[in-house]
C-alpha atoms as a printed R data frame, in Angstrom:
    type eleno elety resid chain resno       x       y       z
1   ATOM     1    CA   MET     A     1   5.753  -8.849 -28.787
2   ATOM     2    CA   ARG     A     2   4.332 -11.132 -31.468
3   ATOM     3    CA   ALA     A     3   7.308 -13.472 -31.115
4   ATOM     4    CA   ALA     A     4   6.934 -13.556 -27.344
5   ATOM     5    CA   LEU     A     5   3.229 -14.392 -27.613
6   ATOM     6    CA   ALA     A     6   4.010 -17.169 -30.086
7   ATOM     7    CA   ASP     A     7   6.613 -18.605 -27.705
8   ATOM     8    CA   SER     A     8   4.215 -18.737 -24.738
9   ATOM     9    CA   PRO     A     9   4.151 -22.189 -23.068
10  ATOM    10    CA   GLU     A    10   0.334 -21.907 -22.903
11  ATOM    11    CA   PRO     A    11  -0.858 -21.032 -26.432
12  ATOM    12    CA   GLY     A    12  -4.502 -21.604 -25.486
13  ATOM    13    CA   THR     A    13  -4.305 -18.774 -22.975
14  ATOM    14    CA   VAL     A    14  -2.781 -16.459 -25.582
15  ATOM    15    CA   LEU     A    15  -5.477 -17.313 -28.132
16  ATOM    16    CA   ASN     A    16  -8.215 -16.742 -25.561
17  ATOM    17    CA   TRP     A    17  -6.734 -13.323 -24.734
18  ATOM    18    CA   LEU     A    18  -6.455 -12.343 -28.406
19  ATOM    19    CA   ARG     A    19 -10.024 -13.383 -29.204
20  ATOM    20    CA   ASN     A    20 -11.956 -12.322 -26.116
21  ATOM    21    CA   SER     A    21 -10.186  -9.723 -23.987
22  ATOM    22    CA   HIS     A    22 -10.989  -6.005 -23.958
23  ATOM    23    CA   SER     A    23  -7.277  -5.168 -23.771
24  ATOM    24    CA   ALA     A    24  -6.551  -7.111 -26.980
25  ATOM    25    CA   ARG     A    25  -9.349  -5.245 -28.781
26  ATOM    26    CA   LEU     A    26  -7.950  -1.945 -27.532
27  ATOM    27    CA   LEU     A    27  -4.501  -2.956 -28.780
28  ATOM    28    CA   ALA     A    28  -5.969  -3.766 -32.201
29  ATOM    29    CA   ASP     A    29  -7.619  -0.336 -32.350
30  ATOM    30    CA   LEU     A    30  -4.364   1.403 -31.452
31  ATOM    31    CA   ALA     A    31  -2.370  -0.670 -33.947
32  ATOM    32    CA   ALA     A    32  -4.871   0.143 -36.700
33  ATOM    33    CA   THR     A    33  -3.856   3.810 -36.529
34  ATOM    34    CA   GLY     A    34  -0.501   2.868 -38.044
35  ATOM    35    CA   ARG     A    35   1.415   4.875 -35.444
36  ATOM    36    CA   PRO     A    36   3.680   3.527 -32.709
37  ATOM    37    CA   VAL     A    37   1.734   3.161 -29.471
38  ATOM    38    CA   THR     A    38   2.720   5.614 -26.718
39  ATOM    39    CA   HIS     A    39   1.834   6.136 -23.064
40  ATOM    40    CA   THR     A    40  -0.021   9.284 -24.123
41  ATOM    41    CA   ASP     A    41  -2.237   7.245 -26.466
42  ATOM    42    CA   LEU     A    42  -3.193   4.975 -23.578
43  ATOM    43    CA   ASP     A    43  -3.829   7.927 -21.289
44  ATOM    44    CA   LEU     A    44  -6.203   9.403 -23.866
45  ATOM    45    CA   THR     A    45  -8.206   6.174 -24.178
46  ATOM    46    CA   ALA     A    46  -9.103   6.413 -20.490
47  ATOM    47    CA   VAL     A    47  -9.888  10.146 -20.623
48  ATOM    48    CA   GLU     A    48 -12.016   9.801 -23.752
49  ATOM    49    CA   GLY     A    49 -13.879   6.795 -22.394
50  ATOM    50    CA   ARG     A    50 -12.758   4.485 -25.196
51  ATOM    51    CA   ALA     A    51 -11.770   1.831 -22.666
52  ATOM    52    CA   ALA     A    52 -12.170   1.162 -18.975
53  ATOM    53    CA   ALA     A    53  -9.291   2.238 -16.773
54  ATOM    54    CA   ARG     A    54  -8.489  -1.358 -15.790
55  ATOM    55    CA   THR     A    55  -8.337  -2.407 -19.449
56  ATOM    56    CA   THR     A    56  -5.993   0.457 -20.260
57  ATOM    57    CA   GLU     A    57  -3.701  -0.225 -17.311
58  ATOM    58    CA   TYR     A    58  -3.545  -3.946 -18.055
59  ATOM    59    CA   LEU     A    59  -2.520  -3.240 -21.644
60  ATOM    60    CA   ARG     A    60   0.028  -0.670 -20.440
61  ATOM    61    CA   GLY     A    61   1.593  -3.267 -18.153
62  ATOM    62    CA   LEU     A    62   1.644  -5.810 -20.961
63  ATOM    63    CA   LEU     A    63   3.313  -3.447 -23.434
64  ATOM    64    CA   THR     A    64   5.835  -2.366 -20.833
65  ATOM    65    CA   ALA     A    65   6.659  -5.970 -19.930
66  ATOM    66    CA   TYR     A    66   7.285  -6.709 -23.619
67  ATOM    67    CA   GLN     A    67   9.370  -3.498 -23.919
68  ATOM    68    CA   VAL     A    68   7.019  -2.036 -26.530
69  ATOM    69    CA   LEU     A    69   6.615   0.916 -24.164
70  ATOM    70    CA   PRO     A    70   9.416   2.283 -21.972
71  ATOM    71    CA   GLU     A    71   9.199   2.245 -18.206
72  ATOM    72    CA   ARG     A    72   7.890   5.503 -16.759
73  ATOM    73    CA   ASP     A    73   7.243   7.078 -13.364
74  ATOM    74    CA   GLU     A    74   3.753   5.622 -13.059
75  ATOM    75    CA   LEU     A    75   3.125   7.149  -9.640
76  ATOM    76    CA   SER     A    76   3.679  10.702 -10.889
77  ATOM    77    CA   ALA     A    77   1.775   9.994 -14.100
78  ATOM    78    CA   ARG     A    78  -1.313   8.780 -12.245
79  ATOM    79    CA   ILE     A    79  -1.298  11.697  -9.838
80  ATOM    80    CA   GLU     A    80  -0.835  14.201 -12.655
81  ATOM    81    CA   ARG     A    81  -3.585  12.599 -14.726
82  ATOM    82    CA   HIS     A    82  -6.004  12.692 -11.800
83  ATOM    83    CA   LEU     A    83  -5.083  16.322 -11.135
84  ATOM    84    CA   GLN     A    84  -5.910  17.218 -14.748
85  ATOM    85    CA   GLN     A    85  -9.311  15.567 -14.470
86  ATOM    86    CA   VAL     A    86 -10.155  17.349 -11.210
87  ATOM    87    CA   ALA     A    87  -8.840  20.682 -12.491
88  ATOM    88    CA   ALA     A    88 -11.028  20.347 -15.605
89  ATOM    89    CA   ARG     A    89 -14.077  19.967 -13.354
90  ATOM    90    CA   HIS     A    90 -13.030  22.867 -11.110
91  ATOM    91    CA   PRO     A    91 -11.161  25.337 -13.376
92  ATOM    92    CA   GLU     A    92 -11.583  28.179 -10.872
93  ATOM    93    CA   HIS     A    93  -9.391  26.253  -8.399
94  ATOM    94    CA   ALA     A    94  -6.974  24.719 -10.912
95  ATOM    95    CA   LEU     A    95  -4.032  27.022 -10.120
96  ATOM    96    CA   LEU     A    96  -4.176  26.421  -6.372
97  ATOM    97    CA   LEU     A    97  -4.674  22.674  -6.766
98  ATOM    98    CA   ARG     A    98  -1.704  22.431  -9.130
99  ATOM    99    CA   SER     A    99   0.503  24.280  -6.644
100 ATOM   100    CA   TYR     A   100  -0.642  21.992  -3.840
101 ATOM   101    CA   VAL     A   101   0.105  18.869  -5.866
102 ATOM   102    CA   ARG     A   102   3.399  20.099  -7.323
103 ATOM   103    CA   TRP     A   103   4.941  21.424  -4.124
104 ATOM   104    CA   SER     A   104   3.416  19.106  -1.508
105 ATOM   105    CA   LEU     A   105   1.768  15.882  -2.643
106 ATOM   106    CA   LEU     A   106   4.094  14.841  -5.470
107 ATOM   107    CA   PRO     A   107   7.400  15.341  -3.590
108 ATOM   108    CA   ARG     A   108   6.120  13.402  -0.574
109 ATOM   109    CA   ALA     A   109   4.707  10.601  -2.703
110 ATOM   110    CA   ARG     A   110   7.979  10.263  -4.616
111 ATOM   111    CA   ARG     A   111  10.030  10.368  -1.418
112 ATOM   112    CA   HIS     A   112   7.871   7.667   0.158
113 ATOM   113    CA   GLU     A   113   8.245   5.454  -2.915
114 ATOM   114    CA   ARG     A   114  12.014   6.025  -3.048
115 ATOM   115    CA   LEU     A   115  12.616   5.312   0.637
116 ATOM   116    CA   ARG     A   116  10.188   2.453   1.155
117 ATOM   117    CA   GLY     A   117   9.908   0.986  -2.314
118 ATOM   118    CA   GLY     A   118   6.984  -1.243  -3.143
119 ATOM   119    CA   GLY     A   119   4.075  -0.531  -5.431
120 ATOM   120    CA   PHE     A   120   2.681   2.836  -6.423
121 ATOM   121    CA   LEU     A   121  -1.053   2.055  -6.335
122 ATOM   122    CA   GLY     A   122  -1.583   2.737  -2.641
123 ATOM   123    CA   ARG     A   123   0.376   5.980  -2.721
124 ATOM   124    CA   ALA     A   124  -1.455   7.139  -5.848
125 ATOM   125    CA   ARG     A   125  -4.803   6.560  -4.125
126 ATOM   126    CA   TRP     A   126  -3.477   8.454  -1.085
127 ATOM   127    CA   ALA     A   127  -2.725  11.499  -3.260
128 ATOM   128    CA   GLN     A   128  -5.928  11.245  -5.297
129 ATOM   129    CA   ALA     A   129  -8.077  11.247  -2.154
130 ATOM   130    CA   ARG     A   130  -6.398  14.444  -0.953
131 ATOM   131    CA   ILE     A   131  -6.827  16.158  -4.316
132 ATOM   132    CA   ASN     A   132 -10.526  15.255  -4.318
133 ATOM   133    CA   ARG     A   133 -11.038  16.531  -0.791
134 ATOM   134    CA   ALA     A   134  -9.211  19.796  -1.455
135 ATOM   135    CA   ALA     A   135 -11.358  20.447  -4.537
136 ATOM   136    CA   GLU     A   136 -14.518  19.581  -2.612
137 ATOM   137    CA   PHE     A   137 -13.572  21.949   0.224
138 ATOM   138    CA   LEU     A   138 -12.709  24.837  -2.100
139 ATOM   139    CA   SER     A   139 -15.941  24.401  -4.058
140 ATOM   140    CA   ALA     A   140 -17.998  24.357  -0.864
141 ATOM   141    CA   MET     A   141 -16.392  27.595   0.317
142 ATOM   142    CA   THR     A   142 -16.931  29.209  -3.081
143 ATOM   143    CA   ALA     A   143 -20.600  28.232  -2.927
144 ATOM   144    CA   ARG     A   144 -20.790  30.226   0.318
145 ATOM   145    CA   GLY     A   145 -19.265  33.232  -1.419
146 ATOM   146    CA   LEU     A   146 -15.903  32.903   0.342
147 ATOM   147    CA   LEU     A   147 -12.357  33.070  -0.971
148 ATOM   148    CA   LEU     A   148  -9.895  30.741   0.733
149 ATOM   149    CA   GLN     A   149  -8.279  33.671   2.566
150 ATOM   150    CA   GLU     A   150 -11.704  34.562   4.028
151 ATOM   151    CA   VAL     A   151 -12.532  31.118   5.397
152 ATOM   152    CA   THR     A   152 -12.755  31.052   9.201
153 ATOM   153    CA   GLN     A   153 -12.522  28.197  11.657
154 ATOM   154    CA   HIS     A   154 -16.312  28.221  11.981
155 ATOM   155    CA   GLU     A   155 -16.752  27.438   8.270
156 ATOM   156    CA   VAL     A   156 -14.183  24.659   8.506
157 ATOM   157    CA   ASP     A   157 -15.890  23.085  11.528
158 ATOM   158    CA   THR     A   158 -19.317  23.346   9.893
159 ATOM   159    CA   TRP     A   159 -18.056  21.671   6.718
160 ATOM   160    CA   LEU     A   160 -16.318  18.904   8.671
161 ATOM   161    CA   ALA     A   161 -19.482  18.116  10.620
162 ATOM   162    CA   VAL     A   162 -20.974  16.508   7.487
163 ATOM   163    CA   ASN     A   163 -19.400  13.136   6.619
164 ATOM   164    CA   PRO     A   164 -16.461  13.678   8.995
165 ATOM   165    CA   GLY     A   165 -14.996  10.254   8.350
166 ATOM   166    CA   THR     A   166 -14.029  11.229   4.808
167 ATOM   167    CA   ARG     A   167 -13.725  15.013   5.046
168 ATOM   168    CA   PHE     A   168 -10.974  15.015   7.672
169 ATOM   169    CA   THR     A   169  -8.597  14.101   4.846
170 ATOM   170    CA   VAL     A   170  -8.683  17.801   3.937
171 ATOM   171    CA   ARG     A   171  -6.331  18.410   6.864
172 ATOM   172    CA   ASP     A   172  -3.365  17.851   4.542
173 ATOM   173    CA   PHE     A   173  -4.471  20.621   2.178
174 ATOM   174    CA   VAL     A   174  -5.443  23.037   4.965
175 ATOM   175    CA   VAL     A   175  -2.070  22.647   6.695
176 ATOM   176    CA   TRP     A   176  -0.265  23.308   3.401
177 ATOM   177    CA   ALA     A   177  -2.449  26.335   2.544
178 ATOM   178    CA   THR     A   178  -1.917  27.827   6.015
179 ATOM   179    CA   ARG     A   179   1.852  27.412   5.882
180 ATOM   180    CA   ARG     A   180   2.046  28.956   2.407
181 ATOM   181    CA   GLY     A   181  -0.079  31.958   3.369
182 ATOM   182    CA   HIS     A   182  -3.014  31.024   1.150
183 ATOM   183    CA   ALA     A   183  -5.315  30.812   4.180
184 ATOM   184    CA   ARG     A   184  -5.491  32.175   7.696
185 ATOM   185    CA   THR     A   185  -4.546  29.852  10.549
186 ATOM   186    CA   LEU     A   186  -7.056  27.010  10.461
187 ATOM   187    CA   ASP     A   187  -7.171  23.749  12.345
188 ATOM   188    CA   VAL     A   188  -8.374  20.365  11.165
189 ATOM   189    CA   PRO     A   189  -7.749  17.758  13.851
190 ATOM   190    CA   HIS     A   190  -6.634  14.246  13.053
191 ATOM   191    CA   TRP     A   191  -9.613  11.960  12.674
192 ATOM   192    CA   PRO     A   192  -9.698   9.913  15.903
193 ATOM   193    CA   LYS     A   193  -9.276   6.209  15.343
194 ATOM   194    CA   LYS     A   194 -10.643   3.608  17.670
195 ATOM   195    CA   ASP     A   195  -8.190   1.041  18.911
196 ATOM   196    CA   PRO     A   196  -8.788  -2.097  16.845
197 ATOM   197    CA   VAL     A   197 -10.110  -5.167  18.611
198 ATOM   198    CA   ALA     A   198  -7.284  -7.622  19.110
199 ATOM   199    CA   MET     A   199  -7.320 -11.403  19.124
200 ATOM   200    CA   ASP     A   200  -6.757 -13.448  22.231
201 ATOM   201    CA   GLU     A   201  -3.165 -14.498  22.592
202 ATOM   202    CA   ASP     A   202  -3.711 -18.250  22.254
203 ATOM   203    CA   SER     A   203  -5.621 -17.925  18.972
204 ATOM   204    CA   HIS     A   204  -2.973 -15.555  17.638
205 ATOM   205    CA   TRP     A   205  -0.092 -17.954  18.258
206 ATOM   206    CA   GLU     A   206  -2.095 -20.937  17.002
207 ATOM   207    CA   LEU     A   207  -2.631 -19.155  13.687
208 ATOM   208    CA   LEU     A   208   1.060 -18.272  13.462
209 ATOM   209    CA   HIS     A   209   2.006 -21.904  14.158
210 ATOM   210    CA   GLN     A   210  -0.401 -23.019  11.433
211 ATOM   211    CA   CYS     A   211   1.131 -20.618   8.902
212 ATOM   212    CA   LEU     A   212   4.621 -21.832   9.708
213 ATOM   213    CA   THR     A   213   3.880 -25.574   9.651
214 ATOM   214    CA   ASP     A   214   0.722 -26.358   7.647
215 ATOM   215    CA   THR     A   215   1.886 -27.282   4.147
216 ATOM   216    CA   ASP     A   216  -1.722 -27.643   2.968
217 ATOM   217    CA   LEU     A   217  -2.090 -23.856   3.029
218 ATOM   218    CA   PRO     A   218  -1.052 -21.973  -0.141
219 ATOM   219    CA   LEU     A   219   2.521 -20.737   0.095
220 ATOM   220    CA   GLU     A   220   1.590 -17.042  -0.310
221 ATOM   221    CA   VAL     A   221  -1.028 -17.357   2.456
222 ATOM   222    CA   ARG     A   222   1.523 -18.906   4.794
223 ATOM   223    CA   GLY     A   223   4.107 -16.227   4.016
224 ATOM   224    CA   ALA     A   224   1.781 -13.230   4.212
225 ATOM   225    CA   GLY     A   225   0.002 -14.611   7.267
226 ATOM   226    CA   SER     A   226   3.282 -15.142   9.102
227 ATOM   227    CA   ILE     A   227   4.478 -11.584   8.409
228 ATOM   228    CA   LEU     A   228   1.106 -10.196   9.505
229 ATOM   229    CA   LEU     A   229   0.910 -12.271  12.691
230 ATOM   230    CA   LEU     A   230   4.534 -11.794  13.721
231 ATOM   231    CA   PHE     A   231   5.334  -8.227  12.597
232 ATOM   232    CA   GLY     A   232   1.886  -6.581  12.402
233 ATOM   233    CA   GLN     A   233   2.470  -5.059   8.966
234 ATOM   234    CA   HIS     A   234  -0.266  -3.420   6.873
235 ATOM   235    CA   LEU     A   235  -1.397  -5.653   4.026
236 ATOM   236    CA   THR     A   236  -0.455  -2.845   1.633
237 ATOM   237    CA   ARG     A   237   3.147  -3.133   2.867
238 ATOM   238    CA   ILE     A   238   3.147  -6.938   2.809
239 ATOM   239    CA   ALA     A   239   1.728  -7.126  -0.724
240 ATOM   240    CA   ALA     A   240   4.390  -4.687  -1.998
241 ATOM   241    CA   LEU     A   241   7.387  -6.555  -0.542
242 ATOM   242    CA   THR     A   242  10.023  -7.514  -3.103
243 ATOM   243    CA   THR     A   243  12.171 -10.596  -3.163
244 ATOM   244    CA   ARG     A   244  15.104  -8.303  -2.281
245 ATOM   245    CA   ALA     A   245  13.534  -7.823   1.156
246 ATOM   246    CA   VAL     A   246  14.433 -11.444   1.949
247 ATOM   247    CA   THR     A   247  18.187 -11.953   2.260
248 ATOM   248    CA   THR     A   248  20.474 -14.616   3.657
249 ATOM   249    CA   ALA     A   249  23.863 -14.456   5.359
250 ATOM   250    CA   GLY     A   250  25.369 -17.779   6.263
251 ATOM   251    CA   GLU     A   251  22.623 -19.862   7.826
252 ATOM   252    CA   GLU     A   252  20.505 -16.861   8.836
253 ATOM   253    CA   THR     A   253  17.654 -15.312   6.842
254 ATOM   254    CA   PHE     A   254  16.651 -11.662   7.230
255 ATOM   255    CA   LEU     A   255  13.535  -9.664   6.350
256 ATOM   256    CA   THR     A   256  13.886  -5.920   5.681
257 ATOM   257    CA   LEU     A   257  10.634  -4.093   6.416
258 ATOM   258    CA   ASP     A   258  12.049  -0.586   6.055
259 ATOM   259    CA   ARG     A   259  15.804  -0.137   6.382
260 ATOM   260    CA   THR     A   260  16.792  -2.592   9.116
261 ATOM   261    CA   PRO     A   261  17.242  -6.304   8.245
262 ATOM   262    CA   ILE     A   262  15.481  -8.327  10.960
263 ATOM   263    CA   PRO     A   263  16.810 -11.847  11.671
264 ATOM   264    CA   LEU     A   264  14.080 -14.449  11.308
265 ATOM   265    CA   PRO     A   265  13.464 -17.660  13.220
266 ATOM   266    CA   ALA     A   266  14.392 -20.686  11.128
267 ATOM   267    CA   PRO     A   267  10.839 -21.817  10.198
268 ATOM   268    CA   LEU     A   268   9.845 -18.365   8.943
269 ATOM   269    CA   GLY     A   269  13.204 -17.799   7.258
270 ATOM   270    CA   GLY     A   270  12.864 -21.022   5.285
271 ATOM   271    CA   LEU     A   271   9.265 -20.233   4.380
272 ATOM   272    CA   LEU     A   272  10.044 -16.760   3.024
273 ATOM   273    CA   ALA     A   273  13.124 -18.045   1.200
274 ATOM   274    CA   ASP     A   274  10.925 -20.611  -0.570
275 ATOM   275    CA   LEU     A   275   8.464 -17.846  -1.417
276 ATOM   276    CA   ALA     A   276  11.212 -15.616  -2.832
277 ATOM   277    CA   ASN     A   277  12.797 -18.395  -4.874
278 ATOM   278    CA   ARG     A   278   9.663 -19.950  -6.352
279 ATOM   279    CA   LEU     A   279   9.319 -19.957 -10.117
280 ATOM   280    CA   PRO     A   280   7.129 -17.271 -11.718
281 ATOM   281    CA   PRO     A   281   3.810 -18.324 -13.282
282 ATOM   282    CA   THR     A   282   4.228 -19.865 -16.721
283 ATOM   283    CA   ASN     A   283   0.687 -19.597 -18.057
284 ATOM   284    CA   TRP     A   284   1.116 -16.081 -19.447
285 ATOM   285    CA   ALA     A   285   4.413 -14.829 -20.770
286 ATOM   286    CA   ALA     A   286   3.998 -11.230 -19.600
287 ATOM   287    CA   ASN     A   287   2.885 -12.003 -16.062
288 ATOM   288    CA   THR     A   288   6.383 -12.320 -14.693
289 ATOM   289    CA   SER     A   289   6.961 -11.792 -10.991
290 ATOM   290    CA   ARG     A   290   9.175  -8.729 -11.672
291 ATOM   291    CA   GLY     A   291  10.794  -9.286  -8.271
292 ATOM   292    CA   TRP     A   292   7.599  -9.134  -6.192
293 ATOM   293    CA   LEU     A   293   7.311 -11.508  -3.255
294 ATOM   294    CA   PHE     A   294   3.576 -11.679  -3.978
295 ATOM   295    CA   PRO     A   295   3.180 -11.201  -7.762
296 ATOM   296    CA   GLY     A   296  -0.271 -10.259  -9.007
297 ATOM   297    CA   GLY     A   297  -2.323 -11.012 -12.081
298 ATOM   298    CA   ARG     A   298  -1.454  -7.779 -13.880
299 ATOM   299    CA   PRO     A   299   1.799  -7.686 -15.842
300 ATOM   300    CA   GLY     A   300   4.627  -6.486 -13.636
301 ATOM   301    CA   GLN     A   301   2.366  -5.686 -10.655
302 ATOM   302    CA   HIS     A   302   2.253  -7.135  -7.176
303 ATOM   303    CA   LEU     A   303  -0.838  -8.686  -5.665
304 ATOM   304    CA   SER     A   304  -3.291  -6.089  -4.389
305 ATOM   305    CA   ALA     A   305  -3.820  -5.760  -0.653
306 ATOM   306    CA   THR     A   306  -7.544  -6.373  -1.167
307 ATOM   307    CA   VAL     A   307  -6.972  -9.708  -2.889
308 ATOM   308    CA   LEU     A   308  -4.357 -10.696  -0.322
309 ATOM   309    CA   GLY     A   309  -6.775  -9.875   2.502
310 ATOM   310    CA   ARG     A   310  -9.468 -12.032   0.900
311 ATOM   311    CA   ARG     A   311  -7.088 -14.966   0.595
312 ATOM   312    CA   LEU     A   312  -6.095 -14.668   4.241
313 ATOM   313    CA   ALA     A   313  -9.734 -14.359   5.338
314 ATOM   314    CA   ALA     A   314 -10.607 -17.477   3.332
315 ATOM   315    CA   HIS     A   315  -8.242 -19.357   5.646
316 ATOM   316    CA   GLN     A   316  -9.607 -17.714   8.825
317 ATOM   317    CA   ILE     A   317  -6.738 -15.250   9.275
318 ATOM   318    CA   PRO     A   318  -8.390 -11.932  10.250
319 ATOM   319    CA   ASN     A   319  -6.376  -8.917   9.147
320 ATOM   320    CA   ARG     A   320  -7.072  -6.162  11.694
321 ATOM   321    CA   PRO     A   321  -7.328  -8.227  14.884
322 ATOM   322    CA   ALA     A   322  -4.175 -10.134  13.941
323 ATOM   323    CA   ARG     A   323  -2.282  -6.913  13.231
324 ATOM   324    CA   ALA     A   324  -3.404  -5.289  16.485
325 ATOM   325    CA   THR     A   325  -2.298  -8.250  18.600
326 ATOM   326    CA   ALA     A   326   1.017  -8.548  16.782
327 ATOM   327    CA   LEU     A   327   1.876  -4.845  17.117
328 ATOM   328    CA   VAL     A   328   1.037  -4.657  20.818
329 ATOM   329    CA   ALA     A   329   3.176  -7.705  21.561
330 ATOM   330    CA   LEU     A   330   6.033  -6.769  19.235
331 ATOM   331    CA   VAL     A   331   6.321  -3.108  20.207
332 ATOM   332    CA   ALA     A   332   6.171  -4.003  23.897
333 ATOM   333    CA   LEU     A   333   8.855  -6.659  23.624
334 ATOM   334    CA   VAL     A   334  11.249  -4.628  21.491
335 ATOM   335    CA   ALA     A   335  10.763  -1.357  23.345
336 ATOM   336    CA   LEU     A   336  10.985  -2.853  26.824
337 ATOM   337    CA   ALA     A   337  13.965  -5.019  25.935
338 ATOM   338    CA   GLN     A   338  15.990  -2.266  24.272
339 ATOM   339    CA   ASP     A   339  14.319   0.927  25.566
340 ATOM   340    CA   LEU     A   340  14.118   2.268  22.014
341 ATOM   341    CA   PRO     A   341  12.520   5.653  21.294
342 ATOM   342    CA   PRO     A   342   9.745   5.717  18.660
343 ATOM   343    CA   ALA     A   343  12.043   7.452  16.139
344 ATOM   344    CA   VAL     A   344  14.262   4.359  16.178
345 ATOM   345    CA   LEU     A   345  11.570   1.744  16.774
346 ATOM   346    CA   GLY     A   346   9.381   2.972  13.903
347 ATOM   347    CA   PRO     A   347  11.866   2.535  11.021
348 ATOM   348    CA   MET     A   348  12.913  -0.838  12.420
349 ATOM   349    CA   LEU     A   349   9.347  -2.132  12.105
350 ATOM   350    CA   GLY     A   350   8.397  -0.133   9.012
351 ATOM   351    CA   LEU     A   351   6.140   2.205  11.007
352 ATOM   352    CA   HIS     A   352   5.887   5.982  11.114
353 ATOM   353    CA   PRO     A   353   7.378   7.269  14.427
354 ATOM   354    CA   VAL     A   354   3.960   8.688  15.405
355 ATOM   355    CA   THR     A   355   2.393   5.281  14.799
356 ATOM   356    CA   ALA     A   356   5.163   3.586  16.752
357 ATOM   357    CA   ALA     A   357   4.602   5.966  19.671
358 ATOM   358    CA   HIS     A   358   0.865   5.202  19.648
359 ATOM   359    CA   TRP     A   359   1.421   1.467  19.727
360 ATOM   360    CA   ARG     A   360   4.123   1.806  22.354
361 ATOM   361    CA   ARG     A   361   1.700   3.659  24.655
362 ATOM   362    CA   ARG     A   362  -0.923   1.002  24.117
363 ATOM   363    CA   ALA     A   363   1.616  -1.762  24.643
364 ATOM   364    CA   ALA     A   364   2.713  -0.233  27.934
365 ATOM   365    CA   THR     A   365  -0.904  -0.381  29.131
366 ATOM   366    CA   ASP     A   366  -1.755  -3.835  27.865
367 ATOM   367    CA   TRP     A   367   1.450  -5.824  28.189
368 ATOM   368    CA   THR     A   368   3.651  -4.515  30.993
369 ATOM   369    CA   ALA     A   369   1.722  -6.389  33.663
370 ATOM   370    CA   TYR     A   370   1.653  -9.502  31.490
371 ATOM   371    CA   LEU     A   371   5.414  -9.444  30.902
372 ATOM   372    CA   GLU     A   372   6.091  -8.930  34.586
373 ATOM   373    CA   ALA     A   373   3.817 -11.821  35.474
374 ATOM   374    CA   ARG     A   374   5.583 -14.087  32.985
375 ATOM   375    CA   ARG     A   375   8.950 -13.017  34.348
376 ATOM   376    CA   ARG     A   376   7.904 -14.010  37.877
377 ATOM   377    CA   VAL     A   377   6.609 -17.379  36.652
378 ATOM   378    CA   ASP     A   378   9.789 -18.074  34.725
379 ATOM   379    CA   ILE     A   379  11.905 -17.257  37.759
380 ATOM   380    CA   GLY     A   380   9.680 -19.355  40.001
381 ATOM   381    CA   GLY     A   381  10.421 -22.659  38.372
382 ATOM   382    CA   PRO     A   382   9.849 -25.054  35.482
383 ATOM   383    CA   GLN     A   383   6.041 -24.696  35.670
384 ATOM   384    CA   GLY     A   384   6.468 -21.421  33.714
């Protein structure tokens, strides 16, 4: 690691990090023990409050990039660490929470990461939120003098009535507990989501044209904006795309969103190929791209969806309206052209089949009349 730091093309940056950064001070403290640094040592610094979580995770990424620490299953480690913290606060529910995490949350999180790839941060937060909500629900029932097996639908509904926007996440735990016989049959409905407000069609296509042609925009903004505006992908999915998702065969370029390579129009194919082939940043030896299409500032990590969203917004590319318009148009065109069921359409676009079915229903309402009108105009003559 010392040799790699000395060989950095930007020695001023290295010196600034060594002198002023919290992660460098933490590294000095760990080195002063005289023992080889381990992942467990770093985990303990966060638990004991010796360093902020971000400082610890930055140093972990740095040491892993320099091969001081081995790679590990960071998704499982983060979920397990969060479980330990919650179980320590709620020891009376620790056994049930551990069973829930071990037999439900962890397998699904690992399967999602294996099938879809990408970063682990979003999936870790997904699991952590469900652990928190399960512990909160169990504690609330205990405060009422109820065991989980004694909880009725009335207690569930009463608990959900307070802060329903966050508490409906407990559905995952309740479904698992019911199926495993830990609770009587209880129902937690899916939290209803309002249809997002879409952009008008002209503004949507103008933004897409700008992303494809305006070389004054940053390259990552053009690439991410084009994928958002054309394919309606979540920013979490876009940020976690790897360079392997962009492939070429002959003169054609393809983008794989889930399992199906999608042929790209030439302007977008060239843009994403440039993005995939650009050189990694040289100002900090450990901040290599590690194969991410949108590399972030942390060693070995992709850009966060939050930062990516801010960069798009700074160039007047609104995330949710753009995604809504893109999905309605895309799902309508693909489904009507090929009559694909949601189970096939979803994986093609990187969507869950339930999500694909929702957008297909909305597309049928919003776009069928439009497509028919365009068809009549096109048949009628060159004015179309």
